[in-house]
C-alpha positions in Angstrom: -18.0 7.2 -6.9 -14.4 5.6 -6.7 -14.5 3.4 -3.7 -11.3 3.3 -1.6 -9.8 0.0 -0.7 -6.7 -1.3 1.0 -4.1 -2.3 -1.7 -3.2 -5.4 0.3 -6.5 -6.9 1.6 -9.1 -4.9 -0.4 -11.1 -3.9 2.6 -12.9 -0.6 2.2 -13.0 2.4 4.4 -16.6 1.3 5.3 -15.0 -1.6 7.2 -11.5 -0.3 8.5 -9.8 3.1 8.4 -7.4 3.6 5.5 -4.2 5.5 5.3 -3.5 7.4 2.1 -0.1 6.7 0.4 1.5 7.9 -2.9 4.0 6.2 -5.2 4.9 7.4 -8.5 2.3 10.1 -8.5 -0.6 7.8 -7.7 -2.6 7.9 -4.5 -3.3 4.4 -2.9 -4.8 3.4 0.4 -3.5 0.8 2.9 -5.1 -0.2 6.2 -3.2 -0.1 9.5 -3.2 -3.9 9.7 -1.5 -4.2 6.4 1.1 -1.4 6.9 3.7 -3.9 8.3 3.5 -5.6 4.8 4.3 -2.3 3.1 7.2 -1.7 5.5 8.7 -5.2 5.9 7.5 -7.3 2.9 7.3 -4.7 0.2 7.9 -7.3 -2.6 4.5 -8.9 -1.7 2.9 -5.6 -3.1 5.0 -5.5 -6.2 1.8 -6.4 -8.5 -0.1 -3.5 -7.0 2.8 -1.0 -6.9 4.7 -1.7 -10.1 8.3 -0.7 -9.8 8.5 -0.8 -5.8 10.3 -4.3 -6.0 13.5 -2.6 -7.5 14.0 0.0 -4.8 17.0 -0.5 -2.5 16.5 -0.3 1.1 17.1 3.1 2.7 20.3 3.6 4.7 19.9 4.4 8.3 
């Protein structure tokens, strides 16, 4: 069985709820407490989501 863990803190869904995300066709999980890292400090996840560091911010 493939254990699901948060890409940032590595906690499992046995410990905390996880949110499924996809990037470049791959599904990953992130917990709600680490979601701000994905939103505001994406570069910190560059080693776990290769290629994300080169994406320009979206225009709003």
